[in-house]
C-alpha positions as CSV (number, residue, x, y, z in Angstrom):
1,M,19.0,-13.8,-5.4
2,I,15.4,-12.7,-5.2
3,E,14.8,-14.0,-8.8
4,D,15.7,-17.5,-7.7
5,A,13.1,-17.4,-5.0
6,I,10.2,-16.4,-7.3
7,H,8.0,-18.9,-9.2
8,V,5.7,-17.9,-12.0
9,D,2.6,-20.2,-12.6
10,E,1.0,-21.0,-15.9
11,V,-1.3,-17.9,-15.8
12,G,1.5,-15.4,-14.8
13,I,0.9,-15.2,-11.1
14,E,4.1,-15.0,-9.1
15,T,4.8,-16.5,-5.7
16,G,7.9,-16.5,-3.5
17,R,9.6,-19.3,-1.6
18,Y,11.3,-18.7,1.8
19,G,12.3,-21.8,3.7
20,N,9.1,-23.9,4.0
21,F,6.9,-20.9,3.4
22,R,5.2,-20.0,0.1
23,L,4.6,-16.3,-0.1
24,K,1.7,-14.8,-2.1
25,S,0.5,-11.3,-2.9
26,N,-2.7,-10.1,-1.3
27,Y,-4.3,-6.8,-2.4
28,Q,-6.7,-4.7,-0.3
29,P,-8.6,-1.8,-2.1
30,I,-8.3,1.8,-1.0
31,F,-11.1,4.2,-1.8
32,Q,-11.8,7.9,-2.5
33,R,-15.1,9.5,-1.8
34,V,-16.8,11.0,-4.9
35,G,-20.2,12.4,-4.1
36,R,-22.3,9.7,-2.5
37,A,-20.0,6.9,-3.7
38,L,-16.6,5.4,-2.8
39,L,-14.4,4.9,-5.9
40,P,-11.5,2.4,-5.7
41,V,-8.3,4.3,-6.6
42,A,-5.6,2.0,-5.2
43,V,-4.6,-1.3,-3.6
44,E,-2.2,-2.1,-0.8
45,G,0.1,-5.0,-1.4
46,L,0.2,-7.4,1.6
47,V,2.0,-10.6,2.0
48,A,0.0,-13.8,2.4
49,P,2.3,-16.6,3.8
50,Y,1.4,-20.3,3.5
51,R,3.1,-23.3,5.1
52,D,2.2,-26.8,3.8
53,G,-0.8,-25.2,2.0
54,V,-2.2,-23.6,5.2
55,A,-2.4,-19.8,5.6
56,V,-0.2,-18.3,8.3
57,E,-0.8,-14.9,9.9
58,S,1.8,-12.4,8.5
59,R,2.8,-11.2,11.9
60,A,3.5,-14.8,13.0
61,F,5.5,-15.3,9.8
62,F,7.7,-12.3,10.3
63,E,8.4,-13.3,13.9
64,E,10.0,-16.4,12.5
65,V,12.3,-14.5,10.1
66,P,15.7,-14.0,11.6
67,A,17.1,-10.4,11.6
68,A,19.8,-11.5,9.1
69,D,17.1,-12.5,6.6
70,R,14.7,-9.6,7.1
71,L,16.0,-7.4,4.3
72,F,15.8,-10.3,1.8
73,V,12.2,-11.2,2.8
74,E,11.1,-7.6,2.8
75,S,12.6,-7.2,-0.7
76,L,11.1,-10.4,-1.9
77,C,7.6,-9.4,-0.7
78,R,7.9,-6.0,-2.3
79,C,9.0,-7.5,-5.6
80,L,6.1,-9.9,-5.6
81,H,3.6,-7.1,-5.1
82,L,5.1,-5.0,-7.9
83,R,5.3,-7.9,-10.3
84,N,1.7,-9.1,-9.5
85,H,0.1,-5.7,-9.8
86,H,-1.0,-6.4,-13.4
87,N,-2.8,-9.4,-12.1
88,V,-5.3,-7.2,-10.3
89,G,-6.7,-6.4,-13.7
90,V,-7.1,-2.6,-13.3
91,P,-3.9,-1.0,-14.5
92,T,-4.8,2.5,-13.3
93,L,-5.0,1.6,-9.6
94,R,-2.1,2.9,-7.5
95,L,-0.1,0.4,-5.5
96,Y,0.9,1.0,-1.9
97,F,3.9,-1.0,-0.7
98,N,5.7,-1.0,2.6
99,Y,9.1,0.1,3.6
100,D,10.1,-1.0,7.1
101,P,13.2,0.9,8.4
102,R,14.0,-2.1,10.7
103,A,14.9,-4.2,7.7
104,N,18.0,-2.2,7.0
105,A,19.6,0.8,8.6
106,D,22.5,1.0,6.2
107,L,21.9,3.8,3.7
108,D,24.2,2.6,1.0
109,E,22.6,-0.9,1.0
110,T,19.1,0.8,1.0
111,L,20.1,2.8,-2.1
112,R,21.3,-0.4,-3.9
113,E,17.9,-2.0,-3.0
114,I,16.0,1.0,-4.4
115,R,18.1,1.0,-7.6
116,T,17.3,-2.7,-8.0
117,M,13.6,-1.9,-7.5
118,A,13.8,0.8,-10.1
119,G,15.3,-1.7,-12.6
120,C,12.4,-4.1,-11.8
121,L,9.9,-1.3,-12.6
122,V,11.5,-0.8,-16.1
123,E,11.5,-4.6,-16.7
124,I,7.8,-5.1,-15.9
125,G,6.7,-1.8,-17.4
126,L,5.1,-0.4,-14.2
127,D,4.9,3.4,-14.1
128,P,6.5,4.6,-10.9
129,R,3.9,7.4,-10.7
130,L,1.4,4.6,-9.7
131,L,3.4,3.7,-6.7
132,V,3.1,4.8,-3.1
133,C,5.9,3.9,-0.7
134,E,4.5,3.6,2.8
135,I,7.1,4.1,5.6
136,T,5.9,2.2,8.6
137,E,5.9,3.4,12.1
138,A,8.8,1.2,13.2
139,I,11.6,2.9,15.1
140,A,14.4,3.7,12.7
141,L,18.0,3.8,13.9
142,D,18.7,6.9,11.7
143,E,16.0,9.4,10.8
144,F,18.4,10.8,8.2
145,T,18.0,7.5,6.3
146,L,14.2,7.9,6.2
147,V,14.5,11.4,4.7
148,A,17.1,10.2,2.2
149,V,14.8,7.3,1.2
150,A,11.9,9.6,0.7
151,E,13.9,12.0,-1.4
152,I,15.2,9.1,-3.7
153,M,11.7,7.6,-4.1
154,R,10.3,11.0,-5.0
155,A,13.1,11.5,-7.6
156,L,11.8,8.2,-9.2
157,G,8.3,9.6,-9.3
158,I,7.1,7.5,-6.3
159,R,4.8,9.1,-3.8
160,I,5.4,8.8,-0.1
161,A,3.1,7.8,2.7
162,V,3.7,7.8,6.5
163,G,2.0,4.8,7.9
164,N,0.5,4.1,11.4
165,F,0.2,7.8,12.3
166,G,-0.3,8.1,16.1
167,A,1.6,4.9,16.9
168,G,5.3,4.6,17.7
169,R,7.4,7.2,16.0
170,S,4.8,8.3,13.4
171,T,4.2,11.8,14.7
172,Y,4.0,15.4,13.5
173,E,7.8,15.5,13.8
174,R,8.1,12.7,11.3
175,I,5.7,14.3,9.0
176,A,7.7,17.6,9.2
177,R,10.9,15.7,8.3
178,I,9.6,13.5,5.5
179,L,6.8,15.8,4.1
180,P,4.7,12.8,2.9
181,D,2.0,13.0,0.2
182,I,-0.3,10.8,2.4
183,V,-0.6,10.1,6.1
184,K,-2.3,6.9,7.2
185,I,-4.0,7.0,10.5
186,D,-3.2,4.0,12.6
187,G,-6.1,1.6,12.4
188,E,-6.1,0.6,16.1
189,L,-5.9,4.3,17.1
190,F,-8.8,5.1,14.7
191,R,-11.0,2.4,16.1
192,S,-10.1,3.4,19.7
193,L,-11.2,7.0,18.9
194,C,-14.4,5.7,17.5
195,R,-15.3,3.9,20.7
196,D,-15.2,7.1,22.7
197,P,-17.7,9.8,21.5
198,A,-15.6,12.6,23.1
199,A,-12.4,11.4,21.3
200,A,-14.3,10.8,18.1
201,R,-15.2,14.5,18.0
202,L,-11.5,15.3,18.0
203,F,-10.8,13.2,14.9
204,G,-12.1,15.9,12.4
205,P,-9.7,18.6,13.8
206,L,-6.8,16.0,13.7
207,V,-7.5,15.3,10.0
208,Q,-7.6,19.0,9.2
209,T,-4.4,19.6,11.0
210,I,-2.6,17.0,9.0
211,R,-4.1,18.2,5.7
212,R,-2.7,21.7,6.4
213,T,0.8,20.1,6.0
214,G,-0.2,19.4,2.3
215,A,-0.7,15.7,2.9
216,E,-3.8,13.6,2.1
217,V,-5.3,11.6,5.0
218,L,-6.1,7.9,4.8
219,A,-8.2,6.3,7.5
220,E,-7.5,2.5,7.6
221,G,-9.1,-0.2,9.6
222,I,-12.7,0.7,8.9
223,E,-14.8,-2.2,10.0
224,T,-18.2,-0.9,10.9
225,P,-20.7,1.6,9.4
226,A,-20.3,3.8,12.5
227,Q,-16.5,4.0,11.9
228,L,-17.1,4.8,8.2
229,K,-19.5,7.7,9.2
230,I,-16.8,9.2,11.5
231,A,-14.2,9.0,8.8
232,V,-16.6,10.5,6.2
233,D,-17.7,13.3,8.5
234,A,-14.1,14.1,9.2
235,K,-13.5,14.5,5.5
236,V,-10.6,12.1,5.2
237,D,-9.3,11.8,1.6
238,L,-8.9,8.1,1.4
239,L,-10.6,5.1,3.2
240,Q,-9.6,1.5,3.7
241,G,-10.9,-1.4,5.8
242,H,-12.7,-4.7,5.8
243,L,-16.1,-3.1,5.7
244,L,-15.2,-1.7,2.2
245,G,-13.1,-4.5,0.9
246,R,-11.0,-7.4,2.3
247,P,-7.6,-8.4,1.0
248,A,-7.7,-10.9,-1.9
249,L,-5.0,-12.9,-3.6
250,A,-3.4,-11.8,-6.8
251,G,-5.5,-13.1,-9.7
252,T,-8.8,-12.7,-8.0
253,I,-11.3,-10.9,-10.2
254,F,-11.4,-7.2,-9.2
255,R,-14.6,-5.2,-9.9
256,D,-13.8,-1.5,-10.1
257,E,-17.3,-0.1,-9.9
258,P,-18.0,2.5,-7.1
259,L,-19.5,1.5,-3.8
260,P,-22.7,3.2,-2.8
261,L,-21.9,5.2,0.4
262,D,-25.5,5.3,1.7
263,R,-25.8,1.6,1.5
264,L,-22.5,1.1,3.4
265,L,-23.6,3.5,6.1
266,S,-26.8,1.6,6.7
267,S,-25.4,-1.9,6.4
268,N,-24.8,-4.4,9.2
269,G,-21.5,-5.4,7.5
270,N,-23.1,-8.4,5.8
271,N,-24.4,-6.9,2.7
272,V,-21.3,-5.1,1.5
273,I,-20.6,-5.1,-2.3
274,H,-17.2,-6.9,-2.4
275,L,-14.9,-5.7,-5.1
276,F,-13.0,-9.0,-5.3
277,G,-15.0,-11.9,-6.3
């Protein structure tokens, strides 16, 4: 049972236990441009694995998880991010959480998992309208399952995002099937475009094409002022990346004041106003 793998400390921060790993919730801020400022409007829940008190890269951790345990671990991480959301300290921030189709291709089992999650939301008092389910780019055995998951999440009031657009199976075809509220441009693809001036000029038309489907566009992986300028010039709706705010553990103080855009555009990456402190 997931509940048996969760520990609550004396200040209410929840962590998970899987084997010899301790799993914690990291949150990275997501911003919306308002005039000449960037306003934090959401956070993305990311797992922070530790072994013997030492941080382990999440990719390396998941590579150690057997296929038979993948669904349990994915569910545990999602539960931690939901239950720790209040520890960010800004209750109006949306919460992005991941749904990886590789974890489970069985629709009935997926539906049971979603119902369990819905019960968790009632228990912790988290409004589903604050949630964004990000469907990752991983190859799904059954596209029908993805569409069904999206429809069920919407029925609960949860918004849908397609992640890693431009990588793997996250294409216009998937957008047409799922009809997401948000499309996240793959971070590696975005940075690759930024390195090529000719390709960077195509980013704006790409953003506008996606927006015509009715979806908002989120540029992730923004690490430099030059990349931020390309994203801003392309009129993306939402922005995320280490230049703007690094992931921080649940319980870290979150400052919700807007970031000055002009200062970020002229920075060298060392004088950024960090929201977590």
